[in-house]
C-alpha positions in Angstrom: 64.6 50.1 87.7 62.8 46.7 87.7 62.9 43.8 85.5 60.4 41.0 85.1 61.3 37.4 84.4 60.7 33.9 85.4 62.2 32.3 88.5 63.8 28.9 88.2 60.7 27.1 89.4 58.6 28.9 86.8 57.0 31.7 88.8 56.9 35.2 87.6 59.2 37.5 89.5 59.9 41.2 89.7 63.4 42.1 91.0 65.6 45.0 91.2 68.0 45.4 88.3 71.4 46.1 89.7 73.5 48.5 87.8 76.0 51.3 88.1 73.5 54.0 87.3 74.6 56.8 85.1 78.1 56.1 84.0 78.6 59.8 83.2 78.6 60.4 87.0 81.8 58.3 87.3 83.7 60.6 85.0 85.2 63.8 86.4 85.2 66.5 83.8 85.8 69.3 86.2 89.5 68.7 86.9 89.3 67.2 90.4 91.3 64.2 89.3 94.1 66.4 88.0 94.1 68.5 91.2 94.3 65.4 93.4 97.1 63.8 91.3 99.0 67.1 91.4 98.8 67.3 95.2 99.9 63.7 95.5 102.9 64.3 93.2 103.9 67.5 95.0 103.5 65.7 98.4 105.6 62.7 97.2 108.3 65.0 95.8 108.3 67.0 99.1 108.9 63.9 101.1 111.8 62.9 98.8 113.3 66.3 98.2 116.8 65.6 99.5 117.1 62.4 97.7 115.7 63.9 94.5 118.2 66.8 94.5 121.1 64.4 95.3 120.1 62.2 92.4 119.8 65.2 90.1 123.3 66.5 91.1 124.8 63.0 90.6 123.0 62.6 87.3 124.1 65.9 85.9 127.6 65.6 87.4 127.4 68.9 89.4 129.5 69.8 92.4 128.2 68.5 95.7 128.4 72.0 97.2 125.4 72.9 95.0 123.1 70.4 96.9 121.9 72.8 99.6 121.1 75.7 97.2 119.4 73.3 94.8 117.4 71.9 97.7 116.2 75.4 98.6 115.3 76.1 95.0 113.5 72.7 94.7 111.5 73.3 97.9 110.6 76.8 96.6 109.4 75.3 93.4 107.3 72.7 95.2 105.8 75.5 97.4 104.8 77.5 94.3 103.3 74.3 92.7 101.3 73.6 95.9 100.0 77.2 95.9 99.0 76.9 92.2 97.1 73.7 93.0 95.3 75.5 95.9 94.3 78.3 93.6 93.0 75.6 91.3 90.8 74.2 94.1 89.5 77.7 94.9 88.6 78.4 91.3 86.9 75.0 91.0 84.8 75.5 94.1 83.9 79.0 93.0 82.9 77.7 89.5 80.8 74.9 91.0 79.1 77.4 93.5 78.3 79.7 90.6 76.9 76.9 88.5 74.8 75.7 91.4 73.5 79.3 92.1 72.6 79.7 88.4 70.8 76.2 88.5 68.8 77.1 91.6 67.8 80.5 90.1 66.4 78.7 87.0 64.7 76.2 89.2 66.8 73.1 88.2 67.6 72.0 91.8 
């Protein structure tokens, strides 16, 4: 996109108008943002699993002998959450592939 105008010394100028383009491209409506945030959350919780379980046991006033079984349960829960996020990625890629295929069949691409 070009714009015309006058330079400081009075000459006409044509310059490139700098802009971000289509702001709609900056928005992610297909869930990528939530999948990435979910992975980061699960990763952070996986790194801090022992500390998280110990804090939970202390907060709830549970017996310290429950720490190990709760760690196993917490790790299993994180594993299931990670699997669900991976299924989300696969579904997203399949949906985008299907939309692209439909778009090329119609001649959009």
